[in-house]
N, C-alpha and C positions, 0 to 999 in steps of 0.2 A: 503493499500500499504506499501511496505517496500523499502527504498532506501539504498543501501550499496555503500559508496563512499570512495574509496582509503583506504580501511581498511588493516592495517598491524599489526601483533601481533608477539612479540618475547618472549622467555623465557630464563632465565639465567640457564644454566646447569653446575653444579659443576663438576670439575675434581676429581681425587682421593683425598680422605681426607688425611690431615696431622695430625698425633698424637703426634709428638715430636718436640722440638725446633729445633733439628738438621734438620728435614725435612722442617721446615719453612725457615731456613737459606739457606739450599741447594736450595730450590725453589726460593728464592730471588736472590741468586748468578746466577742461570741460567735464571733469568727473565722469569720464567715459570708462565703463568697466571693460577690461580686456578678455572677459569670458562670460559665458552664460551657462546656467544649469539646465540640462535637457533631460526630461523624465522619459525614460524608455519604457517603464512600467509603473503603474499606480494601483496599489492596493488590490493585488491579484489573490483570489481565494478559490480553491477547488480541492476536492478529494478524488484521487484515482485509485480504483480498487484493484486488487490482485487479478491479473490476467486480462485487464481491459486494454483495448487499443484506442488511444486518444489522438485525435487530429487537432492541429492548431492552425487556424486560418486567419487571414487578414492581409491588407495591402502591404507593400513594402514600407518598412519603418514603423510597423504596428507593435513590434516588441517580441516576435515570435522567437528569433534566434537568441535574444537576451534571456528570455524565460528558460529556454532549453539549456543554455549554458549555466543558469543558476541551479537548475535541477541537477545538472551534471557535476556541480561543484567546481565549475571553471570560473564563475563569477560569484561574488559575494553580494547579496542585496544590501541596500541602505538600511532597510527595516523589514520586519517580518521574518519568516523562517520557512524552510522546506524540510520536512521530516520524510525520510525514505527508509524503507526496509528491504534489504536485498542488494546484490551486487549490480552496479550499473555499468553498462558499456555504451559509450556515446560515440556515434558517428557524425559528429558535428563538423570537425575539422580533420578529416582523415589524413594521416601522415604526420600530424604534429609530433615532433620528437625525432623524426627521420634525420639521419645525418648523411649528407651528400657524398662525403669522402669514404663512407663505409660501403661494403657490397650490399646487394639486396638480401643475401643470406644473413649477413651481420645485422642488418636492419630488421629482419623478421624477429630475431631474438631480442633486440632492443625494444622494438615496438610491442612485442608480446609481453615483456616485462612491464611496460608502461600501462598496458591494459589489464594487468593483475595476474598474469600467469607466471608460474615458476619456470626456471630454465629447464627442468625435467619434463614439465608439461609441454613446453614448446618443442623439445626434442621428440617427444612422442607423437606430436601432431605435425611435425615439420613437412613430411611428405605430402600429407593431406593439404596443407597450406599451399605448397608449391603447385600441386596439381589443380587446385581450385583457382590459383592466380593465372594459370596459363602462360607463365613466363619462365618456365623451367630452364630454358637455354641460357637465361641471362642472370641467373642467381649469383654468379661470382663476378658480375659486372658492377662497377661502382654506380651508386644510385644517381649521381649527377648526370649520368648518360641516358637515364630513363625519360621517357615522355611522361606527360602528366597522367595519361590514361594508365600507363604501366605502374606508375606509383600508386595510383588508386587501387588497382588490382592487388598489389602486394599488401597495402594497408587494410583494405577490406577483408581479404582472405585470412590475414593474421587475426584481426579483431573479432571476427565471428567465431573463432575457435575458443574464445574465453567463456567460461562457465557462468553466463550472465543471467540475472533475473529481470533486469529492467533494460530495455533497449531504447536508446534515444536517437532519432534520425532527423537531420536537418537538410531536407532537399537532396540527400545523397542519392536516392533512387532515380533522381532526374539528371544525374551527372554521368559523364563518360559516354562510351559508344553503346550501340544496341545490346551487344553481348553482355557488357558490364551491367546495364540496367536490368537485363533478364536475370542475371545472377543476384542482383540486389532484391528483386521481387521474389525470386525463389527462396532466398534466406528469410525474407519477411514472412512469407507464407508458412515456412518451417517453424519460425518462432511463434507465429500466431497459433498453429496447431498444438505447439507445446505449452500453450497458455502463459507465455511470457508477457509481462507488462510492456506495452509498446507506446511510445509517445513520438508522434510524427508531425513535422511541419513540411508541407509540400504545396506547391503552387497549382497542382493539378486538382481542381476541386472535385471533379467526377471520381477521381481515384480516392480522395479522402472520404467521400460519401460511401463508396463501395467497401473500403478497407476498414473503416473505424466504426467503433461502437458509439462513441461520444465525440463531440467537437467543441473546442474552446475557440471563440471568435474574439479577436483582439482588434481594437481600432485606436490608433494613436496612443498605445500604451495602456489603454483602459479595457477592462473586461466587459464586453458587450453582452455576451450570453455563453452558457455552457449547458449542453444537453444532448439529446439524441442527434446523431449525425444528419439524417434527412431534414429535420426541423431547422437546425442551426445553418446548414448549407443553404437552405431555401431563404432563410433570413438574410444571409450574407449576400446572395445574388440579388435579392429584392432591393436591399439597401444600396447596393452598387449601382443598380439601374436607376434608382431614385436620385442618387447623387449626380449621375450622368445627365439626367434630364434637367436637374437644377442648373448645372454648369453651362447648359445650352441656352437657358432662358436669360 
């Protein structure tokens, strides 16, 4: 289970940079602030039950990725708390922690440890990781020579081998080539059958409605609604259409 209680998160956004003493003095005289506080999330509250598949929707800048990073313990909220039970594996920024000067083989061990596996576990699953990645010929090549797609394959193939309870996805299933996307969907369906808790942010609304049990709708960092997927998706589409009509008048 995951409990999200009154979570608020802000960031400091700098204004134009000042390069001269004159600019600093002028800014001081005008009492012009050199930054502003931007709220990415405001007072988010929801409970996610064991085995539920939760979708997060909203326009760009609505706070989807920020919320996922807070749940995954990548970011810390300004206020509120997130209580989780179980091991989390987050596919938010696949490959974070990779070292370009190391080979793909060495990075599998490094990334596996970062996702919570022991060296012994990685060794026992190594052949399966390599087979799933589809880049067996290149495992002793330095990672800096890999394409973005190849890096994603290695990261994804390693990460899904961890014994996770909670899976967090941020638009990953929409990244990469067709074969990679197919593998992502296959892994997603496997975890769903195993009753893993899944939290998914994805721009493909039809897929969200089809795959998810419930949906959280965010708008400019605020929680608009949380409930059954068909109902919330319909609300999102209707509000978007209404806003488009307003902008044309």
